[in-house]
C-alpha positions in Angstrom: -14.9 -5.1 26.2 -15.5 -1.7 28.0 -18.4 0.5 27.7 -16.3 2.9 28.8 -16.4 6.0 25.8 -12.9 7.7 25.9 -12.8 9.6 22.7 -16.4 10.8 20.9 -16.9 12.9 18.0 -19.7 14.7 16.8 -20.7 15.6 13.3 -17.4 16.6 11.6 -17.1 18.3 9.2 -14.2 19.0 6.8 -14.6 20.5 3.2 -11.6 21.8 1.0 -11.8 23.9 -2.2 -14.2 22.3 -4.2 -14.4 19.1 -1.8 -16.3 18.3 0.7 -14.1 15.2 2.5 -16.0 14.3 5.6 -20.0 15.8 6.5 -21.2 15.3 9.7 -19.8 12.1 11.2 -20.2 10.8 14.5 -17.5 8.4 16.1 -17.0 6.5 19.4 -14.3 4.7 20.9 -14.7 3.0 24.2 -11.7 1.9 26.4 -10.3 -1.9 25.2 -11.6 -1.5 22.3 -10.5 -2.5 18.9 -12.8 -0.7 16.8 -11.9 -0.8 12.5 -12.9 2.3 10.3 -13.3 1.2 6.1 -14.6 2.8 2.9 -13.4 2.8 0.1 -10.3 5.6 -1.2 -11.6 8.8 -0.9 -13.9 8.1 1.5 -13.1 10.3 5.2 -10.6 8.2 6.6 -7.8 10.2 6.4 -9.4 13.5 7.0 -11.2 12.1 10.1 -7.7 10.4 11.4 -5.6 13.9 11.0 -8.4 15.6 12.4 -8.2 13.4 15.4 -4.4 13.5 15.2 -4.3 17.4 14.5 -3.0 17.5 11.7 -5.9 19.5 9.9 -8.6 21.2 11.9 -11.8 20.6 11.3 -14.6 22.7 9.7 -17.5 22.2 11.8 -18.1 19.4 15.2 -16.8 19.1 18.4 -14.8 15.8 19.9 -14.1 15.0 23.4 -11.3 13.3 25.1 -12.3 11.3 28.9 -15.3 13.4 28.9 -13.0 16.6 28.3 -12.7 18.7 25.4 -10.9 17.9 22.8 -9.0 19.5 19.4 -5.7 19.0 19.1 -3.4 22.0 17.1 -0.6 19.2 15.9 0.3 15.6 16.6 2.5 16.4 19.1 0.2 17.2 21.2 -2.4 15.0 20.6 0.7 12.7 21.4 0.6 13.7 25.1 -3.4 13.4 24.9 -2.2 9.7 24.5 -3.1 9.7 21.1 -0.5 7.6 18.5 -0.7 6.7 14.9 0.7 3.6 12.7 0.3 5.2 8.9 0.5 3.7 5.7 3.3 4.8 4.2 7.2 4.4 6.3 8.1 7.1 8.1 11.5 5.9 9.0 14.4 8.1 8.9 16.4 5.3 6.6 19.6 6.0 8.0 19.5 5.7 11.4 19.1 3.0 13.2 16.1 1.1 15.1 16.1 2.2 18.5 17.0 5.9 17.4 13.3 5.8 15.3 11.6 4.6 18.1 12.7 7.0 20.0 12.8 9.7 17.3 11.1 13.4 19.2 10.7 11.7 22.1 14.7 11.6 22.8 14.6 13.9 26.1 13.8 10.9 28.1 17.6 9.6 27.9 18.8 12.9 28.9 17.8 17.0 28.3 21.4 18.5 27.6 22.9 15.2 26.2 21.3 11.3 24.3 22.2 8.1 26.1 22.9 5.9 22.3 23.6 3.0 25.4 20.4 3.0 27.4 18.4 4.2 24.0 19.2 0.5 22.3 18.3 -0.6 26.0 15.1 0.3 26.2 14.3 0.2 22.7 15.6 -4.1 22.4 13.4 -3.9 25.6 10.3 -3.0 23.5 11.3 -5.5 20.6 11.4 -8.8 23.5 7.8 -7.2 24.9 6.5 -7.4 21.3 7.8 -10.7 20.3 9.9 -8.9 17.2 13.5 -10.5 16.3 14.7 -7.3 15.0 18.1 -5.2 16.1 17.9 -2.1 17.9 21.5 -1.0 16.8 20.4 -2.3 12.4 20.4 0.7 10.7 17.1 1.1 9.0 17.4 1.2 5.6 18.3 -2.8 5.6 15.4 -3.3 6.6 12.9 -5.1 4.2 9.6 -2.9 4.3 7.6 -5.0 6.3 10.3 -4.9 9.3 10.7 -1.4 8.9 6.3 -1.8 9.5 7.5 -3.4 12.7 9.4 -0.7 14.1 6.9 1.9 13.0 4.4 -0.5 15.1 7.3 -0.6 18.3 7.8 3.5 18.0 3.4 3.9 19.2 4.1 1.6 21.5 6.9 3.3 23.0 5.1 6.3 23.9 2.7 4.5 25.6 -0.2 5.9 24.7 -4.1 5.0 25.2 -5.2 5.1 22.0 -3.6 3.6 18.7 -4.3 4.7 15.4 -2.7 2.0 12.9 -3.0 2.9 8.9 -3.3 -0.4 6.7 -0.7 -2.2 9.0 0.0 -5.5 7.6 0.0 -4.0 4.3 3.5 -5.5 4.0 3.9 -7.7 6.0 3.8 -11.7 5.8 1.4 -13.8 7.0 3.5 -14.6 10.0 4.5 -11.3 11.6 0.1 -10.4 10.9 -0.4 -13.0 13.4 2.3 -11.2 14.8 0.6 -7.9 14.7 -2.5 -9.4 16.2 -1.3 -11.2 19.2 0.3 -7.4 19.8 -3.3 -5.8 19.6 -4.4 -8.6 21.5 -2.3 -8.2 24.4 -2.8 -4.3 24.1 -6.4 -4.3 24.1 -5.8 -6.4 27.5 -4.0 -3.3 29.3 -6.8 -0.9 28.1 -5.2 0.3 25.6 -7.6 1.1 22.3 -6.6 0.5 18.8 -8.3 1.9 15.7 -8.0 -0.4 12.8 -8.2 1.3 9.0 -7.4 -1.6 6.8 -9.4 -2.9 3.4 -8.5 -6.2 4.3 -12.3 -7.3 5.7 -11.2 -10.8 6.5 -8.6 -9.1 8.5 -11.7 -6.8 10.2 -13.9 -9.7 11.0 -10.7 -11.3 12.5 -9.3 -8.6 14.7 -12.3 -6.1 15.5 -14.7 -5.5 17.8 -17.2 -2.6 16.6 -16.7 -1.2 12.3 -17.9 2.2 11.4 -18.8 2.4 7.3 -17.9 5.5 5.9 -18.8 6.3 1.8 -17.9 9.7 0.4 -17.3 11.7 3.1 -20.5 10.2 5.1 -21.5 7.4 7.8 -22.9 4.5 6.4 -23.0 2.5 10.2 -21.4 1.7 12.9 -21.9 -2.0 13.8 -20.5 -4.7 16.5 -18.2 -7.1 14.2 -20.0 -10.2 15.0 -23.4 -8.5 12.8 -21.7 -8.5 10.3 -20.8 -10.4 7.2 -17.7 -9.9 4.4 -20.4 -9.3 2.1 -22.3 -6.2 4.5 -19.0 -4.9 4.9 -18.9 -5.0 1.5 -21.9 -3.8 0.2 -21.5 -0.5 3.2 -18.4 0.6 1.9 -19.6 0.5 -2.0 -23.5 1.6 -2.1 -23.4 -1.8 -5.0 -22.6 -5.5 -5.0 -18.8 -6.5 -6.0 -19.8 -10.1 -7.0 -17.8 -9.3 -10.2 -14.6 -8.4 -8.1 -12.4 -9.8 -11.0 -13.8 -8.9 -14.4 -11.9 -10.9 -16.3 -11.7 -9.4 -19.9 -11.5 -12.1 -22.9 -8.2 -11.6 -24.5 -6.7 -12.5 -27.7 -2.9 -14.7 -26.7 -0.8 -13.6 -29.6 3.3 -14.4 -30.3 6.1 -13.8 -27.6 6.8 -10.7 -26.4 9.2 -11.1 -24.1 12.0 -13.9 -23.0 14.0 -14.1 -20.7 16.7 -16.4 -20.3 19.0 -17.9 -17.3 18.5 -14.5 -15.4 19.9 -14.3 -11.8 21.0 -12.2 -9.2 24.2 -13.5 -7.1 22.5 -14.6 -3.4 18.8 -13.2 -4.2 17.6 -15.4 -7.1 19.1 -18.0 -10.3 18.1 -19.8 -12.9 14.7 -17.7 -14.1 13.2 -18.4 -17.5 10.0 -18.1 -18.8 7.8 -16.5 -21.8 5.3 -13.5 -21.7 2.8 -13.2 -24.8 0.8 -10.2 -26.4 -2.5 -9.9 -24.5 -1.2 -12.8 -21.6 -1.6 -11.5 -17.8 1.0 -13.3 -16.2 1.0 -13.7 -12.5 4.2 -14.0 -10.1 3.4 -15.5 -7.0 5.5 -16.1 -3.9 6.5 -15.1 0.2 7.6 -12.8 0.9 12.0 -12.3 0.0 10.5 -15.0 -3.0 12.5 -13.8 -4.3 9.4 -11.8 -6.8 10.1 -7.8 -6.7 13.5 -8.4 -7.3 13.3 -10.2 -10.6 11.2 -7.8 -12.4 13.2 -4.5 -10.4 16.4 -6.3 -12.5 13.9 -6.5 -15.6 13.7 -3.1 -15.6 17.1 -2.2 -14.9 16.7 -0.8 -10.9 18.7 -4.3 -9.5 21.7 -5.5 -10.0 22.0 -8.9 -12.3 25.0 -11.0 -13.1 24.3 -12.9 -15.8 21.1 -13.8 -18.0 19.3 -12.3 -21.4 16.3 -10.5 -22.1 14.5 -10.8 -26.0 12.0 -8.1 -26.8 10.7 -10.0 -29.9 13.6 -12.2 -30.2 15.6 -9.7 -29.9 18.1 -9.7 -27.4 18.1 -6.4 -25.1 20.3 -5.3 -23.0 18.9 -3.0 -20.3 21.2 -1.5 -17.5 18.5 0.7 -16.3 15.3 2.9 -16.2 15.8 4.3 -19.0 17.0 1.3 -20.7 13.9 -0.2 -19.9 11.7 2.3 -20.8 13.5 2.9 -24.8 12.2 -0.7 -25.0 8.8 -0.1 -24.1 9.0 -1.9 -20.4 7.1 -0.1 -17.8 6.8 -1.0 -14.1 4.7 -0.3 -11.6 6.4 -0.2 -8.6 5.5 -1.7 -5.2 6.3 1.1 -2.9 4.4 3.4 -4.2 5.7 6.6 -1.6 9.2 6.0 -2.0 9.3 4.6 -6.1 5.9 5.5 -7.2 4.9 9.3 -7.0 6.6 13.0 -5.9 4.3 13.6 -3.3 5.2 17.7 -3.1 4.1 17.7 -6.7 0.9 17.7 -9.1 -1.1 14.9 -10.5 -0.4 16.6 -14.0 3.4 16.6 -13.3 3.8 13.1 -11.5 1.2 11.6 -14.5 3.4 13.5 -17.6 7.0 12.8 -15.3 8.2 9.9 -17.4 7.0 10.8 -20.4 8.0 14.8 -20.6 11.1 14.7 -24.0 7.6 13.5 -26.1 5.6 17.1 -24.4 9.3 19.1 -24.8 10.9 21.0 -28.2 14.0 22.8 -28.6 14.9 22.3 -24.1 11.2 23.9 -23.4 8.4 22.7 -22.1 5.2 22.6 -24.3 2.0 23.2 -21.5 -0.3 22.9 -23.8 0.7 19.1 -25.3 1.5 18.2 -21.4 -2.2 19.4 -20.5 -4.2 17.5 -23.0 -2.1 14.2 -22.6 -2.3 14.4 -18.9 -6.4 15.4 -19.1 -6.7 12.3 -22.1 -5.3 10.4 -19.0 -7.4 11.5 -16.3 -10.4 11.2 -18.1 -10.1 7.6 -19.3 -9.0 6.1 -16.3 -11.5 8.1 -14.7 -9.1 10.0 -12.2 -10.6 11.6 -9.4 -8.5 14.6 -8.7 -10.2 18.3 -7.6 -8.0 19.6 -9.9 -4.8 18.4 -12.4 -2.9 21.3 -10.5 -3.9 19.6 -7.0 -1.0 18.0 -4.6 -0.8 14.5 -6.1 -0.8 13.9 -2.2 -4.2 15.3 -1.3 -5.8 12.3 -3.7 -6.6 9.2 -2.2 -4.3 5.7 -2.6 -6.6 4.3 -5.0 -6.3 7.7 -7.8 -2.6 8.3 -6.6 -2.2 4.5 -8.4 -4.5 5.4 -10.9 -2.1 8.2 -12.4 0.5 5.7 -11.4 -0.1 3.3 -14.2 -1.4 6.6 -16.0 2.4 8.1 -16.1 3.6 4.2 -17.9 0.6 4.6 -19.9 1.9 7.8 -21.9 5.5 6.0 -22.8 3.3 3.2 -24.4 5.1 -0.2 -23.4 4.7 -3.0 -24.8 5.4 -4.6 -21.5 4.2 -3.3 -18.5 5.0 -4.6 -15.0 2.7 -4.2 -12.2 4.4 -5.3 -8.6 1.1 -5.3 -5.9 -0.7 -2.6 -7.8 -3.9 -2.8 -5.8 -1.6 -2.7 -1.9 -3.4 -0.7 0.5 -6.2 0.3 -1.7 -10.4 -0.9 -1.5 -12.5 -3.0 -3.3 -13.4 -0.5 -5.3 -10.7 1.2 -6.8 -9.4 -2.8 -7.4 -12.1 -3.5 -9.1 -11.3 -0.6 -11.6 -7.6 -1.3 -11.9 -8.3 -4.9 -12.5 -10.6 -3.8 -14.8 -8.1 -1.3 -16.3 -6.3 -4.6 -16.4 -7.9 -6.5 -18.3 -8.1 -3.6 -20.8 -4.7 -3.3 -21.1 -4.3 -7.3 -22.8 -7.0 -7.0 -24.4 -4.9 -3.9 -26.4 -2.1 -6.8 -27.2 -0.1 -5.7 -23.9 2.3 -7.4 -21.9 1.4 -7.9 -18.7 3.3 -8.7 -15.3 1.8 -8.8 -12.6 3.4 -9.5 -9.0 0.9 -10.1 -6.0 1.1 -11.8 -2.6 -3.3 -12.3 -2.5 -4.0 -15.0 -4.3 -7.7 -14.4 -5.0 -6.1 -11.4 -7.2 -4.3 -13.3 -9.3 -6.1 -16.7 -9.7 -9.0 -13.2 -11.0 -7.1 -11.0 -13.0 -4.0 -14.1 -14.6 -3.7 -15.9 -17.3 -1.1 -18.5 -16.2 1.1 -18.1 -12.7 4.5 -18.9 -12.3 5.9 -19.4 -8.2 8.8 -18.6 -7.0 10.2 -19.5 -3.5 13.7 -18.9 -3.0 14.7 -17.1 -5.8 14.0 -20.1 -8.0 10.6 -20.5 -10.1 9.1 -23.8 -8.7 6.2 -24.2 -10.4 3.7 -23.0 -13.9 0.4 -23.2 -13.3 -2.4 -22.1 -15.9 -5.9 -20.7 -15.3 -7.2 -24.1 -15.8 -4.4 -25.4 -13.3 -5.2 -22.7 -10.2 -5.5 -24.5 -7.2 -4.9 -22.6 -3.7 -3.6 -25.5 -1.7 -1.1 -26.7 -5.4 -0.2 -23.3 -5.1 1.0 -22.7 -2.0 3.1 -25.5 -1.4 4.7 -24.8 -4.3 5.5 -21.3 -2.3 6.6 -23.2 0.4 8.9 -25.4 -2.1 6.9 -28.3 -1.0 6.8 -29.6 -4.9 
């Protein structure tokens, strides 16, 4: 790693009405360095990156790039200076092709007055091949999986030939094999002399791939250290300022009667022969590799995806769920894996996002009872400890963990008997994860039936009472809590049973 400093931030501060998001933060990035920035949601990571990208100005402080004053006013200006970013939330145009997305905003390279689709596809294909990505440049983005979309985001950043690439939770939607491919890409970029700012809550990845780590907490710099000199426990303690040994506070809940039974559930070419029962007070995990059909099963159960056959019983009575409205009316709620795309309405307030699924309860004769709506929102944000300036704050300004709490609160306000959580802690920090695990346990104690889909085995082992393992659209195995074993579960996930 070179000692040549290419980017330096000095005493960066940023304040919003009622919030000090960043305070006197110093940051140094060297040439050919992979530099992690970690911290809990709300620690100031996103604010600092927005300043680096010209998305918002600093309230105080200064920056230099290659020894010259750097104060970008727009992302386009930052890009012209050689800084690009891969955002955690997918920002591709779904109805455009992969090639069109890779060169979106950079169309001028193919002709001043008209486009050259053939050349665009050829150059996009060359970049995808260079990165070792098996993606058709002519494919419409909407037809790709979330993980493929994430890889297209990476290809787009590389296409700009940036000297500094900011990666925000780049592996949140990737399979293990795709993560390894990403790491190969990052190492190759480093060999080319490029620098990467790597934002992640996955501390194992930070230790595996990064050279340096900067930790933020409550908008302030905690430390900058060489990764070779820290352990995962060190990083956790720096992030949260407390010992996180009790990461999974498994609550004792009385397992009651069967609240949900699914029989012979199937969707042609997606999943088949799905049979399971869920009891009150039980947390039932769904495990499997990407594409195993976990998300498709719970979305069909909630009425979002089509099914070709099967029956659903609630407390022994058959129910017919053909839409999300049917599911809600039958006491089923779903927290989806795509928080940005399906979970929140980003331009609206915390209050609206919290109450939207249950809005009819706050309406009389066609008019909204604002007092009742506000009271419901206040009760829930207090119960879930949602950190926000006010309930009127636009939800997109909240940290990922607090957005997730709002989503969970939204569904709790519908008084569900069954709560389905699809990747409920994806992209949020260890502190917020622990709070959500505690919340899940509390709901189980209240007699709710919980279905939890997750790609993280430690999470499932720590929280669940029972786990179903899926492989290629089928349930391959079932494990009770005293049978949890990582090797056995992974063999089932690979179909080795």
